[in-house]
C-alpha angles and dihedrals in degrees: 000000000000120000093225135069124247092259091048088050092054089053092048090049091050091049091048097049096039090054091046093049100041103028091236136068121264123259118243089246091058093051090045091055093044095052092037096232133132121269093251090050093053093045090051089052091051090049090048092051089048093048089051092052094245095119138017127212142168109240113237093015113108119235094005097131115123131179116249096194125132117241090255091051091049092051091050090048095051092042093054090051091052091050090049095055130056129221089273091057092248116137121233087243094056092046092052092056 
């Protein structure tokens, strides 16, 4: 059983893939735009992830967020994302609409 919620898992997945694609972690503003949430909401999510030991960051230093997941947790996170999306990239939620 993962130690994060579905919404937290989506943020962790975004951080993982963004970092993998661009070679640097995302800025909070980029996550805020991607998830279509307010800046305070995104900052609260980052603080919650940090408090729960899922990420580390250096306050005041841009793009310093890092995942703190074990290899097993990372595999579970990525696997759950793959199960959630089909070959066309559509999520099961969006297909159900």
